[in-house]
C-alpha positions as CSV (number, residue, x, y, z in Angstrom):
1,M,-18.1,-15.8,-6.3
2,P,-14.7,-14.6,-7.4
3,D,-11.8,-17.0,-7.5
4,A,-10.0,-16.8,-4.1
5,T,-6.3,-16.1,-4.1
6,P,-4.4,-19.2,-3.0
7,R,-2.9,-17.5,0.1
8,T,-2.7,-14.1,1.8
9,R,-0.5,-11.8,-0.2
10,I,1.3,-9.0,1.7
11,I,2.2,-6.0,-0.3
12,A,4.1,-3.0,1.1
13,I,3.3,0.3,-0.7
14,A,6.4,2.3,-0.4
15,N,8.3,5.3,-1.8
16,Q,10.6,7.3,0.4
17,K,9.5,10.5,-1.5
18,G,6.4,12.1,-0.1
19,G,3.5,13.3,-2.2
20,V,3.7,10.6,-4.8
21,G,0.2,9.1,-4.2
22,K,1.3,6.4,-1.8
23,T,-1.5,6.6,0.7
24,T,-4.0,7.4,-2.1
25,T,-2.9,4.2,-3.8
26,A,-3.2,2.2,-0.6
27,I,-6.7,3.3,0.1
28,N,-8.0,3.1,-3.5
29,L,-6.4,-0.2,-4.4
30,A,-7.9,-1.6,-1.2
31,A,-11.3,-0.3,-2.2
32,A,-11.0,-1.6,-5.8
33,L,-9.8,-5.1,-4.6
34,A,-12.7,-5.2,-2.1
35,E,-15.1,-4.2,-4.8
36,L,-13.9,-7.3,-6.7
37,G,-14.8,-9.5,-3.7
38,R,-11.4,-9.7,-2.0
39,Q,-11.0,-9.4,1.8
40,I,-8.4,-6.6,2.5
41,L,-6.5,-5.6,5.6
42,L,-4.9,-2.2,5.3
43,V,-2.0,-1.8,7.8
44,D,-1.2,1.9,8.4
45,I,2.4,2.3,9.6
46,D,2.7,5.9,8.6
47,P,2.7,8.1,11.8
48,Q,0.6,10.7,9.9
49,G,-2.2,8.2,9.9
50,N,-3.6,9.4,6.6
51,A,-4.8,6.0,5.4
52,S,-6.8,5.6,8.6
53,T,-8.3,9.1,8.2
54,G,-9.0,8.4,4.6
55,L,-11.1,5.4,5.5
56,G,-13.2,7.5,7.8
57,V,-11.6,6.4,11.1
58,E,-11.1,9.4,13.4
59,P,-8.2,9.5,15.9
60,A,-10.5,9.1,18.8
61,Q,-11.8,5.8,17.4
62,R,-8.3,4.3,17.2
63,R,-8.2,2.5,20.6
64,Y,-5.4,0.2,19.5
65,T,-2.9,1.1,16.7
66,T,0.1,-0.2,14.9
67,Y,2.2,1.3,17.7
68,D,0.6,-1.2,20.0
69,L,1.2,-3.9,17.5
70,L,4.9,-3.2,17.1
71,I,6.0,-1.7,20.4
72,E,3.5,-3.1,23.0
73,G,3.1,-6.6,21.6
74,A,-0.6,-6.3,21.0
75,A,-2.2,-9.1,18.9
76,L,-3.2,-8.4,15.3
77,A,-6.8,-9.1,16.2
78,E,-6.8,-6.5,19.0
79,V,-5.5,-3.8,16.7
80,T,-7.7,-4.7,13.6
81,M,-11.0,-2.8,13.3
82,A,-13.8,-2.8,10.8
83,T,-14.3,0.1,8.4
84,A,-17.5,1.5,6.8
85,F,-16.4,-0.2,3.6
86,P,-17.3,-3.8,3.0
87,G,-14.3,-6.1,2.6
88,I,-11.8,-3.6,4.1
89,S,-10.4,-3.9,7.7
90,L,-7.8,-1.6,9.1
91,C,-4.9,-1.5,11.5
92,P,-4.9,2.2,12.2
93,A,-2.0,4.5,13.0
94,T,-1.6,7.7,15.1
95,T,1.3,10.1,15.8
96,D,2.4,7.8,18.6
97,L,4.1,5.8,15.9
98,S,6.5,8.8,15.2
99,S,8.6,7.7,18.2
100,A,8.8,4.0,17.0
101,D,12.1,4.3,15.2
102,V,13.8,5.6,18.4
103,E,12.1,3.0,20.6
104,L,13.0,0.1,18.2
105,V,16.7,0.9,17.9
106,G,17.7,-1.1,21.0
107,N,15.5,-4.1,20.1
108,E,17.5,-6.9,18.5
109,R,14.3,-8.0,16.7
110,R,13.5,-4.5,15.5
111,S,13.2,-5.3,11.8
112,V,11.0,-8.4,12.1
113,L,8.3,-7.2,14.6
114,L,5.7,-6.6,12.0
115,R,6.3,-9.9,10.3
116,Q,6.0,-11.7,13.6
117,A,2.8,-9.8,14.5
118,L,1.2,-10.6,11.1
119,R,2.2,-14.2,11.0
120,A,1.8,-15.2,14.7
121,P,-0.3,-18.3,15.3
122,G,-3.9,-17.3,15.6
123,S,-3.4,-13.9,14.1
124,G,-6.3,-14.4,11.7
125,L,-4.1,-13.3,8.8
126,S,-5.5,-16.1,6.6
127,R,-9.0,-14.5,6.5
128,Y,-7.6,-11.8,4.2
129,D,-6.7,-12.2,0.5
130,Y,-4.5,-9.1,0.6
131,V,-2.7,-7.2,3.3
132,L,-1.6,-3.7,2.0
133,I,0.9,-1.9,4.2
134,D,0.9,1.9,3.8
135,C,4.5,2.9,4.6
136,P,5.8,6.3,5.8
137,P,7.6,8.5,3.2
138,S,11.1,7.5,4.3
139,L,13.3,4.4,4.4
140,S,13.0,4.1,8.1
141,L,12.8,1.1,10.4
142,L,9.0,1.2,9.9
143,T,9.5,0.8,6.2
144,V,12.1,-1.9,6.7
145,N,9.6,-3.7,8.9
146,A,7.0,-3.6,6.1
147,M,9.5,-5.0,3.6
148,V,10.6,-7.8,5.9
149,A,6.9,-8.7,6.4
150,A,5.9,-8.4,2.8
151,D,5.9,-10.7,-0.2
152,A,6.4,-7.7,-2.5
153,V,6.7,-3.9,-2.8
154,L,4.5,-1.8,-4.9
155,V,6.0,1.6,-5.8
156,P,3.8,4.6,-6.7
157,L,5.9,6.9,-9.0
158,Q,4.8,10.5,-9.6
159,S,5.0,11.6,-13.2
160,E,7.4,14.4,-12.6
161,F,11.0,15.5,-13.2
162,F,13.6,13.5,-11.1
163,A,10.9,10.8,-10.4
164,L,13.2,8.0,-11.4
165,E,16.2,9.3,-9.4
166,G,14.8,8.4,-6.0
167,L,14.0,4.8,-7.1
168,S,17.7,3.7,-6.9
169,Q,17.8,4.1,-3.1
170,L,14.5,2.3,-2.8
171,M,15.7,-0.6,-5.0
172,L,18.9,-0.7,-2.9
173,T,16.9,-1.0,0.3
174,V,14.8,-3.8,-1.2
175,R,18.0,-5.6,-2.2
176,Q,19.4,-5.2,1.3
177,V,16.3,-6.5,2.9
178,R,16.2,-9.4,0.5
179,E,19.8,-10.4,1.4
180,A,19.5,-9.9,5.1
181,A,16.0,-10.9,6.2
182,N,13.5,-11.7,3.4
183,P,14.9,-13.5,0.4
184,G,11.5,-13.8,-1.2
185,L,10.9,-10.1,-1.4
186,R,10.3,-8.8,-4.9
187,I,9.1,-5.7,-6.7
188,E,5.3,-6.1,-7.3
189,G,5.3,-3.3,-9.8
190,V,5.6,0.5,-10.3
191,V,2.5,2.5,-10.9
192,L,2.7,5.9,-12.4
193,T,0.5,8.4,-10.5
194,M,-0.6,12.0,-11.0
195,H,-0.2,11.6,-14.7
196,D,-1.3,14.3,-17.0
197,A,-1.3,13.0,-20.6
198,R,-1.4,16.5,-22.0
199,N,1.9,17.3,-20.4
200,N,5.0,16.5,-22.4
201,L,7.1,16.0,-19.2
202,A,4.7,13.4,-17.9
203,Q,4.8,11.6,-21.2
204,Q,8.6,11.7,-21.1
205,V,8.6,10.3,-17.5
206,E,6.4,7.5,-18.6
207,T,8.6,6.7,-21.6
208,D,11.7,6.8,-19.5
209,A,10.2,4.6,-16.8
210,R,9.1,2.0,-19.2
211,A,12.4,2.0,-21.0
212,T,14.3,1.7,-17.7
213,L,12.0,-0.7,-15.7
214,G,10.3,-2.6,-18.5
215,E,7.4,-4.9,-17.4
216,L,7.7,-3.7,-13.8
217,V,5.7,-0.7,-14.8
218,Y,2.0,-1.3,-14.8
219,R,0.0,-0.7,-18.0
220,T,-2.5,1.2,-15.8
221,V,-1.6,4.8,-15.3
222,V,-3.4,6.8,-12.6
223,P,-4.3,10.3,-13.9
224,R,-4.1,13.6,-12.2
225,N,-7.7,13.9,-11.2
226,V,-9.5,16.4,-9.0
227,R,-11.9,13.7,-7.7
228,I,-8.9,11.7,-6.3
229,S,-7.7,14.9,-4.6
230,E,-11.2,15.7,-3.1
231,A,-12.1,12.3,-1.8
232,P,-9.9,12.3,1.3
233,S,-11.5,15.4,2.6
234,F,-14.8,13.4,2.7
235,A,-13.0,10.4,4.3
236,L,-13.9,8.3,1.3
237,P,-12.0,6.3,-1.3
238,V,-12.5,7.9,-4.7
239,L,-14.4,4.8,-5.8
240,Q,-17.1,5.7,-3.3
241,Y,-16.8,9.5,-3.7
242,D,-17.2,9.5,-7.5
243,S,-17.5,6.0,-8.9
244,A,-17.4,7.1,-12.5
245,S,-14.4,9.4,-12.2
246,K,-11.2,8.8,-14.2
247,G,-9.5,8.1,-10.9
248,S,-11.9,5.4,-10.0
249,V,-11.6,3.8,-13.4
250,A,-7.9,3.8,-13.1
251,Y,-7.7,2.1,-9.7
252,R,-10.2,-0.5,-10.8
253,A,-8.0,-1.2,-13.7
254,L,-4.9,-1.4,-11.5
255,A,-6.7,-3.9,-9.2
256,R,-7.6,-6.1,-12.1
257,E,-4.0,-5.9,-13.5
258,L,-2.6,-6.9,-10.1
259,L,-5.0,-9.8,-9.8
260,A,-4.1,-10.9,-13.3
261,Q,-0.5,-11.0,-12.3
262,H,-1.3,-13.4,-9.6
263,G,-3.3,-15.7,-11.9
264,A,-6.7,-14.8,-10.5
265,A,-9.6,-14.7,-13.0
266,V,-11.6,-11.5,-12.6
267,E,-15.2,-11.5,-13.9
268,G,-15.6,-8.8,-16.6
269,S,-11.8,-8.3,-17.1
270,P,-10.8,-7.3,-20.6
271,A,-9.2,-9.9,-22.6
């Protein structure tokens, strides 16, 4: 039996730039942590609902969604559903969520609704070791809700030109949320994604990221890998689609690195 984490940790996976591997990281980090015996709740607050689809949950199966959680006042237990993957539960999203920003504008509690829903008495949050929140590719009210609810923000960073430039606005938003609503919020880490070690530009991005951000950048680098790209079309995490692929190996390493940050012993971890 693996060591249990001392409390539920809530991690928002965010980057306002699309196409950086955010949802892919949410799905596969969830799968890797579950493989290590952790209980995971994946909260999909991206109106595209790709994390939900990627875990094999079709739109017709999403009776209650994070729209109901945020806008209609549904309880977390009502919205949460099992997935086909042991250890992973899901709060799904649909395109209904695309109107949430407009609907929330007039609500004076608009930035704390997700935190209240997750931490409400009887929510069942404590049954999970980790809650991973897949954010939309924007710094919208939905993303702010995730940051206000979270303990930390994990940032996927694509290994491409201008990758670091968008980080400044994200860091500013984190600082603003910390000052206004969630003083304990921190950066969990930055994970380099879609990395091609044969590409000089990718190597330069990694060098620049480590020089700029230091220990915030995970040692684990997620490679550009065709198996990672193929897995969503089969509604599977890459760990189930091709367990031996380089992508699977990388996400397992990322999960172990994250657990090690939290002081959790992981059986079979490298010294």
